N, C-alpha and C positions, 0 to 999 in steps of 0.2 A: 497931398502926400501926408501920411501919418507920421507923427512924432515918435521917435524911438522911446522905449520905456524909460531908459536912463535919463533922457532929456526931459521927459515929463515930470519925473520925481526929483530931479536935481535941485530945484529951489527949496523943496521941503527937506531934503537931506542936508543942504547947507544950513538951513535954519536949525535943524536938530544939532548939528555940530557946534553951532554958535551957542545954543542954549546949554549944551553939555559943557562947553568951555567956560561960560559965565558961572554956571553952578559950581564947577570945580574951583574957580577962583574965589567965589564967595565962601566956600567951605574951608579953604586953607587955614584961616585963623582958628578954626574949631578942631582941627586934627590934632591928635596926640602923637607922641613919639613911639607909640606901640605899633609895630609893623608885623610882628610875628605873634600869632595866637595859636597855642598848642591845642590840638584836638583832644577831647576827653571822653572817656566812657565812665559811667557811674552805674554801679549796681549794688543791690542789697541782698544779704543773706540773713539767715536767722540770727547770727551773732554780730554782724558788722555791716558797715557801709564801706564800699571800696571805690576809690577814684583811680583811674589809670590815664595818665597824660603822656602823649607822644611828644618828646622833646629831644630828638636826636641832635647831636652836635653840641649839646650843653653839658658842661662839666658839672659833676656832682657838687663840688664845693662852690659853685656859682649859683646854686639854687637857694632860695629863702622861703621857708614855710612858716607861717605864723597863724595863731588863732587869737582873735580879740573881739570881744562883744558878740560872740556867736558866729563870727565870720572867719572862714579858713581862707587864707591868701597864699598863693603860690606865685613867686616872681623870680625872674632871672633875666638872662640875656643870651641870645643866640648870636654869636659873633661871626662875622664874615671873615673867613681866613683864606682869602684869595690873593694871589700875586697877580695883579692886573697889568703888570708891565708887559708890553708887547701883545696883549690880548685885545681883540676887538669882538666883544660878546655880541652874539646875534639873538640869543634868548637867555633871559634870567628869570627863572620861575621860583627858585628857592627863596624863602623869606628869611630875613635876619632882623635882629633888633631886640629891644627890651620887650618883655611880656609880663602880664599879670593876669591871673585868673582868680576869682573870688567866689566862694560858695557859702551860702547861709546854711549853718549846721542845724539839724533837728535837735530838739532838747533832749532826746534820748541817747545822744552820742556822749561817750565818756572821753572828754577832751584830754584828760590826764594820761591816757594810755594810747594816744595816736602814734602810729608807726609809719615810717616812710622807707621805701627801698627804691633804688635806681639801678636798672639793669638793661643793657642793650638799647638805650635811648627811651626807655619807658619808665616813668616815675609812678610807682604804685603807693597810694596812701590808704592805709587801713584805719578806719574809724570804728573802734569797738562800741557796741551798744552797752549802756549801763545795765548792770545786773538788776533785774526787777526783784525787789525785796518783797516777799510775801509774808506779811506778819502772821504769826500764829495767834489765833483767836480762840478763846475758850467761851463757849456759849453756856450760860447758866440756864438750867431748866427750872421753870416756875411751877 
């Protein structure tokens, strides 16, 4: 009599579950409290670099944007606003928690004139490029 496919692979599946559990337990101390990571689009035009971050459910005054040592940091928190009394959730896919994204700025960005707008859950950060100064040179004829 042939063994069923599930019976044949069950010891290996059990081993995989145990390895996954052990790895998960090992990694717990290294996890951060960052659970929500906004998606970002970045593009460049002739005059600026633009970042667009999806952060629905975050209030504008709960966002923090800083530039230090050539690094642009965007942080905030997406809070869970659920009334869980009497609810037995079957699926929870939406992410909540603190977040931080950091971007290394190119040296041609004019950090003094960065602008940010927040509309319909999308944070748009415009990073203008420095105006390239073209010095006027006079060439003497010999």
